[in-house]
Legacy VTK file of the C-alpha trace (Angstrom):
# vtk DataFile Version 3.0
C-alpha trace
ASCII
DATASET POLYDATA
POINTS 266 float
71.535 103.524 33.861
69.394 102.884 30.780
71.455 103.339 27.638
69.897 105.584 25.014
70.581 105.877 21.301
74.311 106.029 20.403
75.913 109.156 18.992
76.123 107.630 15.523
72.329 107.853 15.112
72.512 111.648 14.995
73.631 113.765 12.051
75.326 116.290 14.344
77.437 113.676 16.152
80.459 115.980 16.369
78.404 118.774 17.976
76.924 116.398 20.551
80.308 114.956 21.481
81.747 118.457 21.836
78.865 119.408 24.145
79.440 116.319 26.287
83.203 116.884 26.397
82.577 120.370 27.783
81.558 118.748 31.076
82.886 115.175 30.819
86.651 114.717 30.885
89.173 111.903 30.889
90.844 113.402 33.968
89.589 114.750 37.257
89.792 118.527 37.698
93.532 119.396 37.602
92.984 122.320 39.987
92.592 119.802 42.821
93.691 116.369 41.627
97.104 114.954 40.706
97.180 111.891 38.454
99.592 109.082 39.434
99.969 106.344 36.841
101.798 103.047 36.715
101.644 100.061 34.401
98.394 98.642 35.813
96.518 101.428 37.565
95.757 105.114 37.910
95.631 106.819 41.292
94.135 110.254 41.927
95.608 112.269 44.806
93.901 115.356 46.192
95.952 118.532 46.732
96.975 118.253 50.393
97.106 121.981 51.097
93.587 122.441 49.722
92.364 119.328 51.546
93.532 120.700 54.895
91.965 124.085 54.137
88.606 122.464 53.286
88.704 120.369 56.457
89.357 123.522 58.492
86.477 125.362 56.785
84.152 122.386 57.351
85.011 122.244 61.062
84.360 125.977 61.441
81.064 125.495 59.609
80.181 122.606 61.957
80.824 124.766 65.028
77.655 126.715 64.147
75.542 123.622 64.870
76.483 123.232 68.549
72.887 123.980 69.551
70.815 121.457 67.582
73.613 118.861 67.335
74.661 119.262 70.976
77.721 117.120 71.752
77.762 115.169 68.487
81.108 114.659 66.748
82.074 114.765 63.082
82.222 111.261 61.612
83.664 112.340 58.283
84.083 115.266 55.902
83.429 114.232 52.319
83.764 115.703 48.849
81.013 114.732 46.404
79.643 115.990 43.116
81.328 116.753 39.830
84.651 117.890 41.345
85.049 114.345 42.681
84.158 112.981 39.267
84.876 113.362 35.557
81.880 115.608 34.779
83.309 118.845 36.218
83.121 122.275 34.615
84.593 125.687 35.391
81.354 126.457 37.276
81.382 123.306 39.416
81.203 123.811 43.172
83.198 122.058 45.865
80.356 120.145 47.555
81.589 119.471 51.089
79.446 117.266 53.336
80.010 117.104 57.086
78.816 113.688 58.269
77.259 113.405 61.740
75.237 110.705 63.501
71.790 112.246 64.123
70.543 109.345 66.272
69.065 110.506 69.578
68.431 114.067 68.380
64.719 114.818 68.122
64.017 111.271 66.924
60.298 111.851 67.488
60.281 115.107 65.504
63.006 114.821 62.847
61.507 117.657 60.806
62.255 120.121 63.616
65.920 119.127 63.600
66.011 119.259 59.810
64.519 122.767 59.859
67.095 123.990 62.381
69.961 122.519 60.385
68.703 123.915 57.076
68.347 127.399 58.583
71.918 127.388 59.911
73.277 125.949 56.644
71.390 128.538 54.583
72.696 131.401 56.727
76.289 130.179 56.453
76.188 129.668 52.694
74.600 133.091 52.107
76.942 134.964 54.460
80.110 133.324 53.127
81.271 133.236 49.523
84.431 131.159 49.666
86.155 130.405 46.380
89.140 128.117 45.977
90.907 128.200 42.623
87.809 129.681 41.027
85.320 127.171 42.476
82.768 128.100 45.135
82.633 126.082 48.350
79.169 124.789 49.312
78.750 123.136 52.707
76.178 120.606 53.930
75.394 118.572 57.056
74.352 114.945 56.520
73.216 112.106 58.758
75.679 109.194 58.781
72.700 106.814 58.740
71.495 108.089 55.368
72.303 106.020 52.302
74.411 107.940 49.790
73.786 107.565 46.064
76.754 109.557 44.774
78.717 108.050 41.908
81.986 109.157 43.565
82.839 109.958 47.174
86.139 111.125 48.679
86.902 111.451 52.407
88.742 114.720 52.982
89.144 113.824 56.648
90.821 110.462 55.974
92.338 111.446 52.605
91.000 108.379 50.786
88.344 107.320 48.335
85.140 105.861 49.726
83.781 105.304 46.233
86.095 105.729 43.262
84.917 107.642 40.189
84.529 105.632 37.022
85.230 107.093 33.601
82.151 106.136 31.586
81.064 108.733 29.004
77.293 108.601 28.592
75.230 107.927 25.524
72.644 110.669 25.525
69.370 111.415 23.778
70.361 114.803 22.387
66.867 115.645 21.161
65.357 115.162 24.605
67.985 117.446 26.172
67.453 120.163 23.564
63.675 119.985 23.881
63.707 120.491 27.653
66.515 123.061 27.500
64.851 125.173 24.777
61.531 125.131 26.623
63.102 126.399 29.853
65.227 129.003 28.047
62.057 130.381 26.421
60.301 130.603 29.805
63.250 132.353 31.469
63.622 134.853 28.616
59.881 135.595 28.703
60.062 136.274 32.435
62.983 138.630 31.914
61.054 140.474 29.176
57.958 140.880 31.355
60.128 142.434 34.068
60.241 145.683 32.047
56.540 145.674 31.121
54.558 148.857 31.715
52.074 147.236 34.133
54.734 146.510 36.742
54.848 146.799 39.716
51.064 146.122 39.773
51.662 142.624 38.370
55.054 142.123 40.026
53.633 139.648 42.519
52.313 137.437 39.712
55.662 137.614 37.898
57.498 136.725 41.103
55.256 133.675 41.570
55.921 132.600 37.985
59.654 132.917 38.566
59.378 130.706 41.659
57.324 128.129 39.755
59.930 128.048 36.972
62.693 127.574 39.541
60.728 124.761 41.208
60.117 123.131 37.825
63.841 123.088 37.075
64.600 121.667 40.522
61.926 118.988 40.126
63.227 117.917 36.704
66.777 117.718 38.008
65.829 115.866 41.200
63.650 113.314 39.419
66.236 112.502 36.767
69.047 112.388 39.323
67.056 109.835 41.299
66.573 107.703 38.203
69.836 108.151 36.347
72.482 109.896 38.443
74.808 112.748 37.485
74.644 112.053 33.755
70.850 111.852 33.565
69.014 114.044 31.077
67.513 116.356 33.699
70.868 117.010 35.323
72.498 117.676 31.945
69.717 120.160 31.125
70.401 121.906 34.450
74.162 121.980 33.763
73.586 123.455 30.321
71.251 126.121 31.734
73.840 126.962 34.389
76.790 127.024 32.010
74.924 129.257 29.531
73.989 131.729 32.282
70.238 131.045 32.422
70.132 129.914 36.056
71.817 133.165 37.057
69.404 135.086 34.815
66.402 133.421 36.499
67.761 134.203 39.970
68.337 137.835 38.965
64.835 138.171 37.462
63.268 136.596 40.564
65.102 139.039 42.833
64.134 142.075 40.761
60.494 140.955 40.550
60.391 140.652 44.332
61.815 144.153 44.754
59.226 145.609 42.349
56.398 144.296 44.527
57.306 146.934 47.108
58.578 149.717 44.848
56.678 152.994 44.832
56.949 155.970 42.512
LINES 1 267
266 0 1 2 3 4 5 6 7 8 9 10 11 12 13 14 15 16 17 18 19 20 21 22 23 24 25 26 27 28 29 30 31 32 33 34 35 36 37 38 39 40 41 42 43 44 45 46 47 48 49 50 51 52 53 54 55 56 57 58 59 60 61 62 63 64 65 66 67 68 69 70 71 72 73 74 75 76 77 78 79 80 81 82 83 84 85 86 87 88 89 90 91 92 93 94 95 96 97 98 99 100 101 102 103 104 105 106 107 108 109 110 111 112 113 114 115 116 117 118 119 120 121 122 123 124 125 126 127 128 129 130 131 132 133 134 135 136 137 138 139 140 141 142 143 144 145 146 147 148 149 150 151 152 153 154 155 156 157 158 159 160 161 162 163 164 165 166 167 168 169 170 171 172 173 174 175 176 177 178 179 180 181 182 183 184 185 186 187 188 189 190 191 192 193 194 195 196 197 198 199 200 201 202 203 204 205 206 207 208 209 210 211 212 213 214 215 216 217 218 219 220 221 222 223 224 225 226 227 228 229 230 231 232 233 234 235 236 237 238 239 240 241 242 243 244 245 246 247 248 249 250 251 252 253 254 255 256 257 258 259 260 261 262 263 264 265
């Protein structure tokens, strides 16, 4: 990852380091990981009771895909994301990926298979709100032939690391983060303000579309920066800050209310 200006170039160095430390830690999340140290190494062991519970949940989740995946078997069940790394927060989700070999399933029309899988995954994740030790469980299905770009990867099925996390605090361009964050905060607050305007619901459809565009903009920024710089990229840090400060939830709430107002009648 391209290194940006060091903390020492900024007058508010202490503030920046405190912001980074709010989501970048020297230890993995203690709710799930136990640290084993000896003279030359550190080993992180996942809570076995929780591991077995997550494997059971993932297998029940997978049973919903018997139609499109036919007789395919689970190749692995993996934990990715910030709870497998040092950049976790209290709002981090347990990202559980069920790995399956998609070869031979609608090879000529992969988009059809993808659409079926996404529909089943969406229904599961909206119908179930599982929380373990305060962290929501989010489930995914992935093709074993896809290349993974995660900075850390743990096999819950085999109880071993596939890719170990590396403690490497980033050097971040604080001004770039603040600029993008402040711009998005302004947009979200403006949308929330317009929700109570006198000309709704006549303009509710326009407001709803603006909410969707704002959501898509945030997703695009995050996706592009993740592709270029990984978990600690500027776009992902902006997203984390928006989420931690409650603005992602506020945008979702405003979007939902704007949609409802389209159909409201006095």
